[in-house]
N, C-alpha and C positions, 0 to 999 in steps of 0.2 A: 485406482481411480483418484483423480485429483479433486479435492473438495475445497470450496471457497467458504470461509467463515467470516461474517461481518457483524458489526454492532458489538464488538468486544470492548469490555472495560479497558481503559488505558493501562491498568496494572497487570492485565493477563500477560504472562510470558510464554514463550514457545514451549517450554517444558510442561507448563500447566495445560496448554492446548493439547499436547501429545498425550498426557495422562487422561484427559477427558475422552479422547477418541480410542485409546488403548482398551477401554472397557468393551469395545465392539470388535476388536481384532488387532492384528499386527499393523503398526504404523511405521512406514518407511521414513517419513519426515513430517515435521510440523514446524511451521515458521510464522511468527507474528511479524508483520511488516512494520519497520520502524522508520520514523522521519529522520533523515540524515542530519538536519540542522539542529533540531531540538533533542533528539535522542529518545523521544516519546513514541509510543505505539500510535500507528495511524488508525487503529480500531478494526483492523481486518488481518486475516492470515490465510494460509493454505495448509492443508493436511493431505498427505499422499498415503493411500492404503492400497496394498497389492490385491486384495480380494474384493471384487466388485460387490459381492453380496454383503460382506461386512460393512463396506463403505455405504451402501444404500440403506442398510439398517441404521447406521449411525446418523445419516442424513435425516431419515424419517423420524428417529427418536429425538434428535438434538435440535432440529429446526424449531425455533420458538422457545427453547428451554432457557431458563434463567441461570445465568452464570455471573456471579459477583454483582447481582442486582440488575442485570440487563438481559433482556430477551435477545438471544443471538439468532442470527439468520444463517442457515447452513444449506448450501446448494452444491450440485455438481459444478465444478469449475468449467468455464468455457475455454476452448483452446485459445492460446495467445495468438493474436493476429500478427502476421508478418508486417513489419514496419520498414519503410525504405531506409536505406543506409544514410547516415548523416553526411552532409556535404561539406562540413567544415565551417559553415557560418552559424550564427546564433539562432537563426530560424524565426526572427521576429523581434519585436520590441524596439526600443529607441537605440539607435547606434550613433554615437556622437561623431564618429569619423566620417559619416556620410552627411552630416549636418553642415551645410555650407556657411551658415551664419553663426555657428556655435561659438567661434572665437570672439566675434563681435559682441555677442550677448554676455560672454564672460567678462570682456573688457568693460562693458557698461556697468555690470554688477560691481566689479572691483572699483571703478571710479566713484560709484555712489557710496561705497563703504568708506572711502578715504575722507 
């Protein structure tokens, strides 16, 4: 069973998460999700346990438990939704190449600074 764990203290590491759940049975994997830019924990993670009974016992016991001063939330993870394939564009936001007056604005800005 895949288990979702949130409200983790930012100092909790994947190995500590694994050890917490190993008290309830075999853990195939435990991963705290990290922010790519800052390198800090995003405050949630996933634990995979092969035995559903052990996993459910861990969920029941650990949901609301205090870990490093924070009450964690533990649930059965929902299946990941299928996402459409990326089409190669940025998918939103401001795109300067499509801004017809972008060069004019830049020229005006540069003239004001001179």
